[in-house]
C-alpha positions as CSV (number, residue, x, y, z in Angstrom):
1,M,6.9,-8.4,-22.2
2,K,5.9,-4.8,-21.3
3,K,4.5,-4.1,-17.8
4,K,1.1,-2.6,-17.6
5,Q,1.0,1.2,-17.3
6,F,-2.7,1.5,-16.6
7,V,-5.5,-0.4,-15.0
8,T,-9.3,-0.2,-15.3
9,I,-11.5,0.8,-12.4
10,A,-12.5,-2.8,-11.9
11,E,-8.8,-3.9,-11.7
12,F,-8.0,-1.0,-9.3
13,A,-10.9,-2.0,-7.1
14,R,-9.8,-5.7,-7.1
15,R,-6.2,-4.8,-6.2
16,T,-7.2,-2.5,-3.4
17,G,-10.0,-4.6,-2.0
18,R,-12.6,-1.9,-2.5
19,T,-15.8,-1.8,-4.6
20,E,-16.0,-0.1,-7.9
21,R,-18.4,2.3,-6.4
22,I,-15.8,3.4,-3.8
23,V,-13.2,3.8,-6.5
24,R,-15.6,5.9,-8.6
25,Y,-16.2,8.1,-5.5
26,W,-12.5,8.5,-5.0
27,I,-12.2,9.5,-8.7
28,D,-15.1,12.0,-8.4
29,Q,-13.4,13.5,-5.3
30,E,-10.1,13.7,-7.3
31,L,-8.3,11.4,-4.8
32,V,-7.1,9.2,-7.6
33,A,-5.5,10.4,-10.8
34,T,-7.0,9.1,-14.0
35,R,-6.8,9.3,-17.8
36,R,-9.3,8.7,-20.5
37,A,-8.5,6.1,-23.2
38,N,-9.4,8.7,-25.8
39,L,-11.1,12.0,-26.1
40,T,-14.7,10.9,-26.3
41,P,-16.9,11.5,-23.2
42,H,-17.7,7.8,-22.8
43,S,-14.2,6.5,-23.2
44,R,-12.7,4.1,-20.7
45,I,-11.2,5.5,-17.5
46,L,-7.7,4.3,-16.9
47,I,-5.7,4.6,-13.7
48,P,-1.9,4.6,-13.7
49,V,-0.3,1.6,-11.9
50,S,1.6,4.2,-9.9
51,E,-1.7,5.3,-8.4
52,V,-2.5,1.7,-7.4
53,E,0.8,1.6,-5.6
54,R,0.3,5.0,-3.9
55,V,-3.1,4.1,-2.6
56,L,-2.0,0.7,-1.4
57,A,0.9,2.4,0.5
58,E,-1.6,4.9,2.1
59,L,-4.2,2.3,3.2
60,L,-3.7,0.7,6.5
61,P,-2.1,-2.8,6.1
62,A,-5.0,-4.4,8.0
63,D,-7.4,-2.8,5.5
64,V,-5.9,-4.4,2.4
65,E,-5.9,-8.0,1.3
66,V,-2.8,-8.3,-0.8
67,I,-3.4,-9.9,-4.2
68,D,-0.4,-11.3,-5.9
69,V,-0.1,-10.2,-9.6
70,P,1.8,-12.9,-11.5
71,E,4.9,-11.7,-13.2
72,A,5.2,-12.2,-16.9
73,A,7.5,-15.1,-17.8
């Protein structure tokens, strides 16, 4: 099974223990790299999994509640 390459804003917020509002602020401030699902203005915003890992590494360990993501069997 393929690993996920992108997550949604909601998934990013859940994994980092932040609110969607904070994640959207980070995106607006260009602190988190994103992509659009397609070229329309209202398309879904996707965040590379590498960005999740980068942000988690930069946050203080006490600030993050680690959420285990089950491996595909």
